[in-house]
C-alpha positions in Angstrom: -147.8 -99.0 -62.7 -145.1 -97.6 -64.3 -144.7 -96.8 -68.2 -141.3 -97.7 -70.1 -139.9 -94.9 -69.0 -140.1 -95.7 -65.5 -142.6 -92.9 -64.5 -146.0 -93.6 -63.0 -149.0 -94.1 -65.1 -151.4 -91.3 -64.7 -154.8 -90.7 -65.9 -157.7 -88.5 -65.1 -160.2 -89.6 -62.5 -163.5 -87.9 -61.2 -163.2 -87.0 -57.8 -166.4 -87.7 -55.3 -167.6 -84.6 -53.5 -166.2 -85.5 -50.2 -162.8 -85.6 -52.1 -163.3 -82.3 -53.7 -164.1 -80.8 -49.9 -160.4 -82.4 -49.0 -159.1 -80.8 -51.9 -160.5 -77.5 -51.1 -159.4 -77.8 -47.3 -155.8 -78.8 -48.5 -155.4 -75.9 -50.7 -157.0 -73.6 -48.0 -154.6 -75.0 -45.2 -151.4 -74.7 -47.4 -152.5 -71.3 -48.7 -151.9 -72.6 -52.4 -154.5 -72.3 -55.1 -152.4 -74.7 -57.0 -151.3 -77.5 -55.2 -150.8 -81.0 -55.6 -151.6 -83.8 -53.0 -152.1 -87.7 -53.0 -155.5 -89.3 -52.5 -155.6 -92.9 -51.2 -159.1 -94.7 -51.8 -159.4 -97.7 -49.6 -162.7 -99.6 -48.6 -164.6 -96.8 -49.7 -163.1 -94.2 -48.1 -160.5 -91.5 -49.2 -157.6 -90.1 -47.1 -155.3 -87.2 -48.0 -151.6 -89.2 -47.5 -149.3 -86.8 -48.6 -149.1 -82.9 -49.7 -146.7 -81.8 -52.6 -147.7 -78.0 -52.4 -146.6 -76.7 -55.6 -146.5 -78.9 -58.0 -146.8 -79.4 -61.8 -148.5 -82.1 -64.0 -145.8 -83.0 -66.6 -146.9 -83.5 -70.2 -150.4 -82.2 -69.7 -150.9 -78.8 -71.7 -154.3 -78.6 -70.4 -152.6 -78.5 -66.6 -150.6 -75.4 -67.4 -153.6 -73.7 -68.9 -155.8 -74.2 -66.3 -152.7 -73.3 -63.6 -152.3 -70.1 -65.9 -156.1 -69.3 -65.5 -156.0 -69.8 -61.6 -153.0 -67.6 -61.2 -154.3 -64.7 -63.6 -157.7 -65.1 -61.5 -155.4 -64.4 -58.4 -153.5 -61.4 -59.4 -157.0 -60.0 -60.9 -158.5 -60.5 -57.3 -155.6 -58.9 -55.5 -154.8 -56.0 -57.9 -157.9 -55.5 -60.2 -161.0 -57.1 -58.6 -163.3 -54.9 -60.7 -161.8 -56.6 -63.8 -162.0 -60.2 -62.2 -165.5 -61.0 -63.3 -165.6 -59.1 -66.5 -162.5 -61.0 -68.3 -163.3 -64.5 -69.9 -162.1 -67.5 -68.0 -160.4 -68.9 -70.9 -156.6 -67.6 -71.9 -156.5 -64.8 -74.4 -154.9 -66.7 -77.3 -157.8 -69.2 -77.0 -160.9 -66.9 -77.0 -161.4 -66.7 -80.7 -159.5 -70.3 -81.5 -161.3 -72.0 -84.3 -162.9 -75.4 -83.5 -161.2 -77.0 -86.7 -162.0 -80.8 -86.1 -165.8 -80.3 -85.2 -166.3 -78.0 -88.3 -164.6 -80.3 -90.3 -165.8 -83.7 -89.1 -169.6 -82.5 -88.0 -171.9 -81.4 -90.8 -174.6 -79.0 -90.2 -178.1 -80.6 -90.7 -181.1 -78.9 -92.2 -182.4 -77.8 -88.8 -180.1 -75.9 -86.5 -180.5 -76.5 -82.6 -183.0 -74.3 -81.3 -181.4 -71.7 -78.9 -183.1 -70.5 -76.1 -184.8 -67.4 -75.5 -183.6 -64.3 -73.3 -185.9 -65.9 -70.3 -185.0 -69.4 -70.9 -182.5 -71.4 -69.0 -181.3 -74.7 -70.3 -182.0 -77.2 -67.7 -181.5 -80.7 -69.0 -179.5 -82.5 -71.9 -180.5 -86.2 -72.6 -178.6 -87.9 -75.4 -179.5 -91.4 -76.9 -176.0 -92.3 -78.9 -175.4 -95.2 -81.2 -171.6 -96.2 -81.0 -168.9 -95.1 -83.7 -167.5 -96.8 -86.9 -166.6 -100.6 -86.0 -165.2 -103.6 -87.9 -167.7 -106.1 -89.2 -169.6 -108.3 -86.2 -168.7 -112.0 -86.7 -170.4 -115.1 -85.3 -169.9 -118.9 -85.2 -172.5 -121.2 -84.5 -172.4 -124.9 -83.9 -174.2 -127.6 -82.0 -172.1 -129.4 -79.3 -172.8 -132.7 -77.5 -169.3 -132.9 -75.8 -169.4 -133.4 -72.2 -166.7 -131.1 -71.3 -168.7 -128.2 -72.9 -172.1 -129.2 -71.3 -170.6 -129.5 -68.3 -169.0 -125.9 -68.6 -172.2 -124.7 -69.3 -173.9 -126.2 -66.2 -171.0 -124.8 -64.1 -171.6 -121.0 -65.1 -175.5 -121.0 -65.1 -175.8 -122.5 -61.5 -176.7 -126.3 -62.4 -179.7 -125.5 -64.2 -180.1 -127.9 -67.3 -182.4 -125.5 -69.2 -181.0 -122.2 -68.9 -178.4 -120.7 -71.3 -175.1 -119.3 -70.3 -173.2 -116.3 -71.3 -169.2 -116.2 -71.0 -167.6 -113.2 -71.1 -165.0 -112.8 -68.2 -161.2 -113.7 -68.9 -161.8 -116.9 -66.2 -164.7 -118.0 -67.9 -163.3 -117.6 -71.6 -160.4 -119.3 -70.5 -162.2 -122.5 -69.0 -163.9 -122.8 -72.5 -160.3 -122.3 -74.5 -159.1 -125.3 -72.2 -162.1 -127.4 -72.9 -162.1 -126.3 -76.5 -158.1 -127.3 -77.0 -158.9 -130.8 -75.8 -161.6 -131.5 -78.2 -159.9 -130.0 -81.5 -158.4 -132.9 -83.5 -155.0 -132.4 -84.7 -154.8 -132.2 -88.3 -155.0 -135.5 -90.1 -156.1 -137.1 -86.7 -159.5 -138.4 -86.0 -161.0 -137.1 -89.1 -163.3 -138.8 -91.5 -165.1 -137.9 -94.8 -168.3 -137.1 -93.1 -169.2 -133.6 -94.2 -170.8 -132.9 -91.1 -167.8 -134.0 -88.8 -165.3 -132.3 -90.7 -167.4 -129.0 -90.8 -167.7 -129.2 -86.7 -164.3 -129.7 -86.4 -163.6 -126.8 -88.5 -165.8 -124.7 -86.3 -164.1 -126.0 -83.0 -160.7 -124.8 -84.9 -162.5 -121.3 -85.5 -163.6 -120.9 -82.1 -160.2 -121.9 -80.5 -158.3 -119.6 -82.9 -160.7 -116.6 -82.2 -160.0 -117.5 -78.4 -156.2 -117.3 -78.7 -156.2 -114.1 -80.4 -153.4 -111.7 -79.1 -152.2 -114.6 -76.6 -154.3 -112.9 -73.7 -157.8 -112.0 -72.6 -157.6 -108.3 -73.1 -160.4 -106.1 -74.4 -164.2 -106.6 -74.5 -164.9 -107.8 -77.8 -165.4 -111.7 -77.4 -168.4 -113.3 -75.7 -170.1 -116.8 -76.2 -173.5 -118.1 -75.6 -174.3 -121.7 -74.8 -178.0 -122.8 -75.2 -179.4 -126.2 -74.0 -181.2 -127.9 -76.8 -181.8 -131.5 -75.7 -182.4 -132.9 -72.3 -182.5 -136.4 -71.0 -183.9 -138.0 -67.7 -180.9 -139.4 -65.6 -180.6 -141.1 -62.3 -179.5 -138.7 -59.5 -176.1 -139.1 -57.9 -177.9 -140.0 -54.7 -180.2 -142.7 -56.3 -183.3 -140.7 -55.3 -185.2 -140.1 -58.4 -184.5 -138.7 -61.6 -183.2 -135.3 -62.8 -183.0 -133.7 -66.5 -179.5 -133.5 -67.9 -178.7 -131.5 -71.3 -177.1 -133.7 -74.1 -177.0 -131.1 -76.8 -176.4 -127.5 -76.8 -176.3 -124.4 -79.2 -172.7 -122.5 -78.9 -172.6 -119.2 -80.4 -169.5 -117.3 -80.4 -169.7 -113.4 -81.1 -166.5 -111.3 -81.9 -165.5 -108.6 -84.0 -167.3 -105.4 -83.7 -164.3 -103.7 -82.8 -164.0 -99.7 -82.6 -161.9 -98.6 -85.4 -159.5 -95.7 -85.2 -162.4 -93.9 -87.5 -165.0 -94.9 -84.6 -163.2 -93.3 -81.7 -162.3 -90.4 -83.9 -166.1 -89.6 -84.5 -167.0 -90.3 -81.1 -164.4 -87.8 -79.6 -165.0 -85.2 -82.7 -168.7 -85.4 -81.6 -168.0 -84.9 -78.0 -166.4 -81.7 -78.8 -169.1 -80.6 -81.0 -171.5 -80.9 -78.2 -169.3 -79.3 -75.7 -169.0 -76.1 -78.1 -172.8 -76.0 -79.6 -175.1 -77.7 -77.0 -174.6 -75.6 -73.9 -175.1 -71.9 -72.9 -171.9 -69.7 -73.4 -170.0 -67.8 -70.2 -166.6 -68.2 -71.7 -165.8 -71.9 -71.8 -169.5 -73.0 -71.8 -169.8 -76.6 -70.5 -166.2 -76.5 -68.9 -167.1 -73.5 -66.9 -170.3 -75.4 -65.9 -168.4 -78.6 -65.0 -165.9 -77.1 -63.0 -168.5 -75.0 -60.7 -170.7 -77.5 -59.5 -173.4 -76.4 -62.0 -173.1 -79.4 -64.3 -174.4 -82.9 -63.3 -173.4 -85.5 -65.7 -173.8 -89.3 -65.8 -172.8 -91.5 -68.6 -174.5 -94.9 -69.3 -173.3 -97.7 -71.7 -174.7 -101.2 -72.7 -172.6 -104.2 -72.4 -171.0 -104.0 -75.7 -167.3 -102.8 -75.9 -167.6 -100.9 -78.7 -170.6 -99.1 -77.3 -168.3 -98.5 -73.9 -165.5 -97.2 -75.7 -167.6 -94.8 -77.9 -169.0 -93.4 -74.8 -165.2 -93.2 -73.6 -164.1 -91.4 -76.5 -167.0 -88.9 -76.6 -166.5 -88.2 -72.7 -162.9 -87.1 -73.7 -164.0 -84.7 -76.1 -167.1 -83.5 -74.2 -164.8 -82.7 -71.4 -161.5 -82.0 -72.8 -159.6 -84.7 -71.1 -156.3 -86.2 -71.6 -155.0 -89.9 -72.0 -156.2 -93.1 -73.0 -159.6 -94.6 -73.0 -159.7 -97.3 -70.6 -159.5 -95.4 -67.4 -161.7 -92.6 -68.9 -164.2 -95.7 -69.1 -163.7 -97.1 -65.9 -164.3 -93.9 -63.8 -166.7 -92.2 -66.0 -169.0 -94.7 -67.8 -171.6 -96.9 -65.9 -172.5 -99.8 -67.6 -176.2 -100.9 -67.8 -176.9 -103.6 -70.0 -180.6 -104.1 -68.7 -181.5 -100.7 -69.9 -179.3 -100.0 -73.0 -178.7 -104.0 -74.4 -180.7 -107.2 -75.3 -183.7 -108.0 -77.6 -184.6 -111.2 -75.6 -188.1 -109.9 -75.0 -189.1 -109.3 -78.0 -187.4 -112.1 -80.1 -190.5 -114.0 -81.0 -192.3 -110.7 -82.4 -188.8 -110.0 -84.4 -189.0 -113.7 -85.8 -192.5 -113.1 -87.3 -191.6 -109.5 -88.6 -188.5 -111.3 -90.2 -190.8 -114.3 -91.5 -193.1 -112.0 -93.2 -190.5 -109.7 -94.4 -188.9 -112.6 -96.2 -192.4 -113.7 -97.7 -192.7 -110.2 -98.9 -189.2 -109.9 -100.5 -189.0 -113.6 -102.0 -192.6 -113.5 -103.4 -192.0 -110.3 -105.3 -195.3 -108.8 -103.8 -195.8 -105.4 -103.8 -196.0 -103.7 -100.1 -199.7 -103.9 -98.9 -201.3 -100.8 -98.0 -202.2 -100.3 -94.0 -204.1 -96.7 -94.1 -201.1 -95.4 -96.1 -201.6 -92.4 -98.3 -199.6 -90.6 -100.8 -198.8 -87.9 -97.9 -198.1 -90.7 -95.5 -196.2 -93.6 -97.5 -194.4 -95.0 -94.2 -198.1 -96.2 -93.3 -197.9 -99.4 -95.5 -196.5 -102.7 -94.7 -193.0 -102.7 -95.5 -192.7 -99.5 -96.6 -189.1 -98.6 -98.0 -188.5 -101.9 -99.5 -187.2 -101.7 -103.3 -190.3 -103.0 -105.7 -187.8 -105.1 -107.4 -186.0 -106.6 -104.2 -186.8 -110.0 -105.8 -184.7 -109.3 -108.6 -181.8 -107.7 -106.6 -181.3 -110.8 -104.5 -179.6 -113.1 -107.2 -177.5 -110.0 -108.2 -176.5 -109.7 -104.8 -175.4 -113.4 -104.7 -173.5 -113.3 -107.9 -171.6 -110.0 -106.8 -170.9 -111.5 -103.2 -169.3 -114.5 -105.1 -167.0 -112.4 -107.1 -165.5 -110.3 -104.2 -165.2 -113.3 -102.2 -163.2 -115.1 -104.8 -160.8 -111.9 -105.1 -160.1 -112.0 -101.2 -159.5 -115.8 -101.4 -156.8 -115.2 -104.2 -155.2 -112.4 -101.7 -155.6 -114.8 -98.9 -154.0 -117.4 -100.9 -151.0 -115.4 -101.8 -150.7 -114.7 -98.0 -150.9 -118.3 -97.0 -149.9 -120.8 -99.8 -151.5 -123.7 -97.7 -154.8 -122.2 -97.8 -157.3 -125.4 -98.6 -159.2 -124.4 -101.4 -161.6 -127.1 -101.2 -162.4 -126.5 -97.3 -165.6 -124.8 -96.7 -164.3 -123.4 -93.4 -160.9 -121.6 -93.0 -159.1 -121.3 -89.8 -158.5 -117.9 -88.6 -154.7 -117.1 -87.5 -154.4 -115.7 -84.2 -154.2 -111.8 -84.1 -155.0 -109.2 -81.4 -158.3 -107.4 -82.1 -157.9 -105.3 -79.2 -154.9 -103.7 -80.6 -157.3 -101.4 -82.6 -158.8 -99.9 -79.1 -155.8 -97.5 -78.7 -155.5 -96.6 -82.5 -156.6 -93.0 -83.4 -154.7 -93.3 -87.0 -154.5 -95.4 -89.9 -151.6 -97.7 -90.1 -149.4 -96.4 -93.0 -146.9 -99.0 -93.2 -150.0 -101.6 -93.5 -151.7 -99.7 -96.1 -148.6 -99.2 -98.4 -147.7 -102.7 -98.2 -151.2 -103.7 -99.6 -152.7 -105.4 -96.5 -156.1 -104.6 -95.0 -156.6 -101.8 -92.6 -156.5 -102.5 -88.9 -155.4 -105.8 -87.5 -157.4 -107.8 -90.0 -155.4 -110.2 -92.3 -156.5 -111.7 -95.4 -157.0 -115.0 -93.9 -159.8 -113.4 -91.8 -161.1 -111.1 -94.5 -161.5 -114.2 -96.5 -163.2 -116.3 -93.5 -165.5 -113.3 -93.3 -166.6 -113.0 -96.9 -166.9 -116.6 -97.4 -169.3 -117.0 -94.3 -171.3 -114.4 -96.0 -171.3 -116.2 -99.4 -172.4 -119.6 -98.0 -175.2 -118.0 -95.5 -176.4 -116.0 -98.0 -177.9 -118.5 -100.3 -178.3 -122.2 -99.8 -178.0 -123.7 -103.3 -179.0 -126.9 -102.4 -182.5 -125.8 -101.2 -182.5 -122.7 -103.4 -183.6 -120.4 -100.6 -182.3 -116.9 -99.7 -181.5 -115.7 -96.1 -182.5 -112.2 -96.2 -181.3 -111.8 -92.5 -177.9 -111.8 -94.0 -178.5 -108.7 -96.1 -177.5 -106.2 -93.3 -174.1 -108.1 -92.8 -173.5 -108.0 -96.9 -173.9 -104.3 -96.5 -172.3 -103.9 -93.5 -168.9 -105.7 -94.9 -169.1 -103.9 -98.0 -169.5 -100.4 -96.5 -166.1 -101.5 -94.2 -164.0 -102.6 -97.0 -165.2 -99.7 -99.3 -164.1 -96.9 -96.5 -161.2 -99.0 -94.8 -160.0 -101.2 -97.7 -160.3 -99.2 -100.8 -156.7 -99.3 -101.5 -157.2 -103.4 -101.9 -159.2 -102.2 -105.6 -161.5 -104.9 -105.0 -163.7 -105.2 -108.7 -167.4 -105.0 -108.1 -167.1 -104.1 -104.7 -168.8 -100.6 -105.3 -171.5 -102.2 -107.4 -172.2 -105.0 -104.6 -172.2 -102.0 -101.9 -175.0 -100.2 -104.0 -177.4 -103.4 -104.6 -176.8 -104.2 -100.8 -177.5 -100.8 -99.7 -180.8 -100.7 -102.0 -181.8 -104.0 -100.0 -180.5 -102.9 -96.4 -182.3 -99.6 -96.6 -185.5 -101.5 -96.8 -185.0 -104.8 -94.7 -183.3 -103.1 -91.5 -186.0 -100.4 -90.4 -188.7 -103.2 -91.1 -186.9 -105.9 -88.9 -188.3 -103.6 -86.0 -192.0 -103.8 -87.4 -193.4 -104.0 -90.8 -195.8 -101.1 -90.1 -196.0 -98.2 -87.8 -198.1 -99.8 -85.3 -195.8 -102.9 -85.1 -193.0 -100.6 -85.1 -194.5 -98.9 -82.1 -195.4 -102.3 -80.3 -191.8 -103.7 -80.5 -190.0 -100.5 -80.0 -191.7 -100.0 -76.7 -191.0 -103.5 -75.3 -187.1 -102.9 -76.6 -186.8 -99.4 -75.1 -189.3 -99.7 -71.9 -186.8 -99.2 -69.5 -184.9 -96.6 -71.2 -188.0 -94.5 -71.9 -188.7 -94.8 -68.0 -185.4 -93.6 -67.2 -185.7 -90.5 -69.5 -189.2 -89.7 -67.7 -187.3 -89.7 -64.5 -184.5 -87.5 -65.6 -186.8 -84.8 -67.1 -189.0 -85.0 -63.6 -186.2 -84.6 -61.5 -184.7 -81.7 -63.3 -188.0 -80.3 -63.2 -188.3 -80.7 -59.5 -185.0 -79.1 -58.9 -185.6 -76.2 -61.0 -188.8 -75.8 -59.0 -187.1 -75.8 -55.7 -184.3 -73.7 -56.7 -186.9 -70.9 -58.1 -188.7 -71.2 -54.7 -185.3 -70.7 -52.9 -184.3 -67.8 -54.9 -187.8 -66.0 -54.5 -187.6 -66.4 -50.8 -183.9 -65.0 -50.7 -185.0 -62.0 -52.8 -188.1 -61.2 -50.7 -186.8 -61.9 -46.9 -184.2 -59.6 -45.8 -183.6 -61.9 -42.4 -181.0 -64.1 -43.6 -181.7 -66.7 -40.5 -185.3 -67.1 -41.5 -184.4 -67.6 -45.1 -182.3 -70.4 -44.6 -185.0 -72.2 -42.5 -187.5 -71.4 -45.1 -185.3 -72.7 -48.1 -185.8 -76.3 -46.7 -189.5 -76.4 -47.3 -191.7 -75.2 -50.4 -194.0 -72.4 -49.1 -197.7 -73.7 -48.5 -199.2 -70.9 -50.9 -197.5 -72.0 -54.0 -200.3 -74.1 -55.8 -197.7 -76.6 -57.8 -197.8 -80.2 -57.7 -194.5 -80.6 -55.6 -196.0 -83.2 -53.5 -196.6 -85.5 -56.6 -192.9 -84.7 -58.0 -191.4 -85.4 -55.1 -193.2 -88.6 -54.6 -192.3 -89.8 -58.0 -188.4 -88.9 -57.3 -188.7 -90.8 -54.1 -189.7 -93.9 -56.0 -187.5 -93.4 -59.2 -184.3 -91.5 -59.3 -183.6 -92.3 -55.7 -183.7 -96.2 -56.9 -181.3 -95.8 -59.5 -179.1 -92.7 -58.9 -178.8 -92.6 -55.5 -176.1 -90.1 -55.7 -178.6 -87.8 -57.0 -180.1 -87.5 -53.2 -181.6 -84.1 -52.7 -179.0 -83.5 -49.7 -176.0 -84.2 -51.5 -177.1 -82.3 -54.3 -177.7 -79.3 -52.4 -174.7 -79.4 -50.0 -172.3 -79.5 -52.9 -174.1 -77.0 -55.2 -172.2 -73.4 -55.9 -173.2 -70.7 -53.4 -174.7 -67.8 -55.5 -173.5 -65.7 -52.9 -169.5 -66.5 -53.1 -170.0 -67.2 -56.7 -167.7 -65.5 -59.5 -169.7 -66.5 -62.3 -172.4 -64.5 -64.2 -174.9 -66.9 -63.7 -174.6 -68.9 -60.6 -178.2 -70.1 -60.4 -177.5 -71.9 -64.1 -177.4 -75.7 -63.3 -177.6 -78.3 -66.1 -178.3 -82.0 -65.9 -176.6 -84.4 -68.6 -177.5 -87.9 -69.3 -175.7 -89.6 -72.0 -177.1 -93.0 -72.9 -174.7 -95.0 -75.4 -176.5 -98.1 -76.9 -176.6 -99.9 -80.3 -178.6 -99.5 -83.5 -181.6 -101.8 -82.2 -182.5 -99.2 -79.3 -182.0 -96.2 -81.7 -184.6 -97.5 -84.1 -187.0 -98.5 -81.0 -186.8 -94.9 -79.2 -187.0 -93.3 -82.3 -190.1 -95.4 -83.5 -191.8 -94.7 -80.0 -191.2 -90.9 -80.7 -192.5 -91.1 -84.1 -195.6 -93.2 -83.6 -196.4 -92.7 -80.2 -199.8 -90.9 -80.9 -201.0 -94.0 -82.9 -201.8 -96.0 -79.4 -205.3 -96.2 -79.1 -205.0 -94.7 -75.8 -203.8 -91.6 -77.4 -206.3 -91.6 -80.3 -206.7 -87.9 -81.3 -203.6 -86.5 -79.7 -201.2 -84.8 -82.1 -197.9 -86.5 -82.4 -194.6 -85.6 -81.0 -192.9 -85.1 -84.7 -194.1 -82.7 -87.2 -195.0 -83.7 -90.8 -191.9 -82.6 -92.3 -189.7 -84.4 -89.9 -192.1 -87.3 -90.5 -191.1 -87.1 -94.3 -187.4 -86.4 -93.6 -187.3 -89.6 -91.2 -189.0 -91.8 -94.2 -186.5 -90.9 -96.6 -183.6 -91.5 -93.7 -183.3 -95.2 -94.2 -180.0 -95.8 -92.1 -179.3 -94.6 -88.7 -175.7 -95.0 -89.2 -172.8 -95.1 -86.7 -173.2 -92.0 -84.1 -176.6 -91.5 -84.7 -178.3 -89.5 -81.9 -181.5 -88.5 -80.6 -181.3 -85.1 -78.3 -184.0 -84.0 -75.5 -183.2 -80.9 -74.3 -185.3 -79.0 -71.5 -185.8 -75.6 -71.0 -187.2 -73.3 -68.1 -188.9 -70.0 -68.8 -188.4 -68.2 -65.6 -190.8 -65.5 -66.8 -193.8 -68.1 -66.5 -195.7 -68.7 -63.2 -194.1 -71.9 -61.5 -197.6 -73.7 -61.7 -198.0 -73.3 -65.9 -197.2 -76.2 -68.0 -195.4 -73.9 -70.3 -192.9 -73.1 -67.7 -190.9 -76.1 -69.3 -190.4 -76.7 -72.7 -189.0 -79.9 -74.5 -186.9 -79.5 -77.7 -186.2 -82.6 -79.8 -183.4 -83.0 -82.6 -182.0 -85.9 -84.3 -179.0 -86.7 -86.3 -178.7 -90.1 -88.5 -175.0 -90.2 -87.7 -172.4 -90.7 -90.2 -173.0 -89.7 -93.9 -172.3 -92.5 -96.2 -173.1 -90.4 -99.4 -169.4 -89.9 -100.2 -169.2 -93.7 -100.6 -171.8 -93.3 -103.3 -170.4 -91.0 -105.6 -167.1 -91.5 -107.7 -165.9 -87.7 -107.2 -162.9 -86.2 -105.0 -165.0 -87.0 -102.2 -163.8 -90.6 -101.8 -160.3 -89.6 -102.3 -160.3 -87.3 -99.4 -162.1 -90.1 -97.2 -159.3 -92.7 -98.0 -156.7 -90.4 -96.3 -158.6 -90.8 -93.1 -161.2 -93.6 -93.6 -163.7 -91.4 -91.3 -167.2 -90.4 -92.6 -168.6 -87.1 -91.4 -171.2 -87.0 -89.0 -174.6 -85.1 -90.0 -175.4 -82.3 -87.6 -178.9 -82.1 -85.8 -182.3 -81.7 -87.3 -185.5 -80.4 -85.7 -188.1 -83.0 -84.9 -190.7 -80.0 -84.5 -191.9 -76.9 -86.2 -190.1 -73.9 -85.3 -193.1 -72.3 -84.2 -194.6 -75.1 -81.9 -194.1 -75.2 -78.4 -193.8 -78.7 -76.5 -194.3 -78.8 -72.9 -193.1 -81.3 -70.5 -196.5 -82.1 -69.4 -197.2 -83.0 -73.4 -194.3 -85.2 -73.5 -194.6 -87.2 -70.4 -198.3 -87.9 -71.5 -197.2 -89.2 -74.7 -194.2 -91.1 -73.5 -195.8 -92.5 -70.3 -197.9 -95.5 -71.9 -194.8 -97.2 -73.2 -192.4 -96.3 -70.3 -191.7 -98.3 -67.6 -192.9 -96.8 -64.4 -190.6 -95.4 -61.8 -191.8 -97.5 -59.2 -190.6 -101.0 -61.2 -187.0 -99.9 -61.2 -185.1 -102.2 -58.8 -183.2 -100.8 -56.3 -179.1 -101.1 -56.5 -177.3 -103.3 -54.6 -174.9 -100.6 -54.0 -174.4 -96.9 -54.7 -174.7 -95.7 -58.1 -172.0 -93.4 -59.5 -168.4 -93.1 -59.4 -168.5 -93.5 -55.6 -170.1 -96.8 -56.1 -166.7 -97.8 -57.9 -164.8 -97.0 -54.9 -166.8 -99.4 -52.9 -166.2 -101.9 -55.4 -162.8 -101.5 -55.7 -162.2 -105.2 -56.9 -164.8 -104.5 -59.9 -162.8 -101.5 -60.8 -159.4 -103.4 -60.8 -161.2 -106.5 -62.6 -162.5 -104.1 -65.3 -159.0 -102.3 -66.0 -157.2 -105.8 -66.1 -159.9 -107.1 -68.5 -159.5 -103.8 -70.6 -156.2 -102.8 -70.6 -153.7 -105.1 -72.1 -151.0 -104.7 -69.0 -148.9 -107.6 -70.1 -149.4 -107.5 -74.0 -146.2 -109.2 -74.7 -145.5 -111.5 -71.4 -147.4 -114.4 -73.0 -146.9 -115.8 -76.2 -148.2 -119.2 -76.1 -151.5 -118.9 -75.2 -152.9 -117.8 -71.8 
């Protein structure tokens, strides 16, 4: 593939351990520390097919910096070896270079991340992160009885009449578009005065328009669910008996939720912040660890496009990568929807919660005490709901109508043919995937008085009109409180990104919606702490299990390294030492057998590239290492997910001690942190939970206090500037980016949380290691090469290679 200048398109990829060994052998053979060569990946194997020797990576500042460091190291080794290990590996003019972006974007929280002591080494960093700023999510629901659509559902669900179907790939969506085009009536043809028929036709047009956005299926921001609702018995085609056949299904089209330029910037800056603040020093910190086989990194993401792209942007900042996000996503981020996506297993419980929540709000009843005290106000049913919620609802509806009418006027100016009487308005085609590559505001659109991003006034009106219609049913005089988060979402988006449109009463609507949303959203995951714990443990069960596996594997690895190092110090015979390193000495009374058994059925089943032999084989050899701490090795696991999983994980960590099996145990979160979390109503974009594990090398191997756990938390983007009318808003208008709050401690400074305690408190809610299914192929990056067809498909689906090739549909 070549760019518009005719040059090959290049982007960073990860090399497998075998490929790194090949690179080393090429450099040794050609006696060049700076040596370019070409690798061909084919059918799971790699081949060095061309060696270019001394070469340069054009247009890459990082390449020249790295090459300069390598050359300096060569000169020092040859002429001043006594200085080689003393001088920092960074370039002289970058040693004290201020990190302006991170300091500007990331504010410091009330609690600073605890630093390790002199005898402590950081061993593991586990972070669960919500995605960055996005456009409002949108949804179209309609019941379908058309044979074309029902047959399509059966085609992709294996012919099972009672099973739902999810359509996401380009082929699936193209089939749906073809079927929809045949069903959408032409304007003025086949319509009648029946309101329901008119509504159905308008929704079909909306589905068609959304599927046609951009003229091609690029990006990962559209998906359709088809759920069968009614069935009949029909004669089998062979005449032998009867079978079920669907006659009605619910179609749900979800779109929008695109990562904005601000979301990408937030994720990238937070990655830089982690790179500079989360890892031990030694020159370039994390990058130094990463380049010397002492950093084991894996990144997981849910199925949502905004989550995947947030992960890629974060990785770009964390590892100081260059280039576009799509290749970073394909080569670095592993998708795991079963662990980080979906609420199907708690849908019944959450519906009950929403029903109860609706009763509390609409009845005007006060929250009901449930072992709550003045010291623990979060222990009541519906904690956080405003006492005047029932009075705020009518005000919310009135203000929503005012904003919607203003947007309608703007949309009418954009298209004078907009039907004022139509309850549904057709969305004109546009490419939402364009937002993927944008990092800056489109100044020309803002200056022209148009909405930010790719959204036009017609789409903006459709968004607000749907909120107005769904929030309150005038005929039934009924409020739908499930729409409160969506109203708040749209308010916040337009206040941040479309403030230049000067919509009257939008700021007032934001304040009312925020009051209600701050009470509704946390309570959607449980009315009281025990219910929050129950629902949270079901949603985050698999993620909790994986976190415990990560911690256990890190402990096993650290103990093994400690024993090996002890043997090397005590044994002068190198041959005997090499043999002794392969097993644990029998006189060490630690539970290594139990640890290794848990590892055999856990991480080996999901992270096969964490295999012990491979891990050890490709680790930095301390004898030849030119680093100050060759035994330092850090495991990093990053899990990018949605708001639901952040709430669920946080609820388990907060309330795990309320479980009957753990009564009498002290909780994982201290009282002051519980109070802070109660005051923190919203877990905003880029909110994250950090679990760091330290090893105290001066404590005996068998002692629980050898491994310490540190828990920190950030509620993400700080929306307080939107609540004020001072100069902060003016500065936000220039970048449309909210600052990210720094981390806060969840434990008292003097407390000491051991890994043993952490495991005990979390294990009842986590999926057991033996329940994790074995993967069908190798995980990690080598797995991508084995599934080369999948990589190509993901690249084609994500990257609009032929953006302008087709203008008339697909």
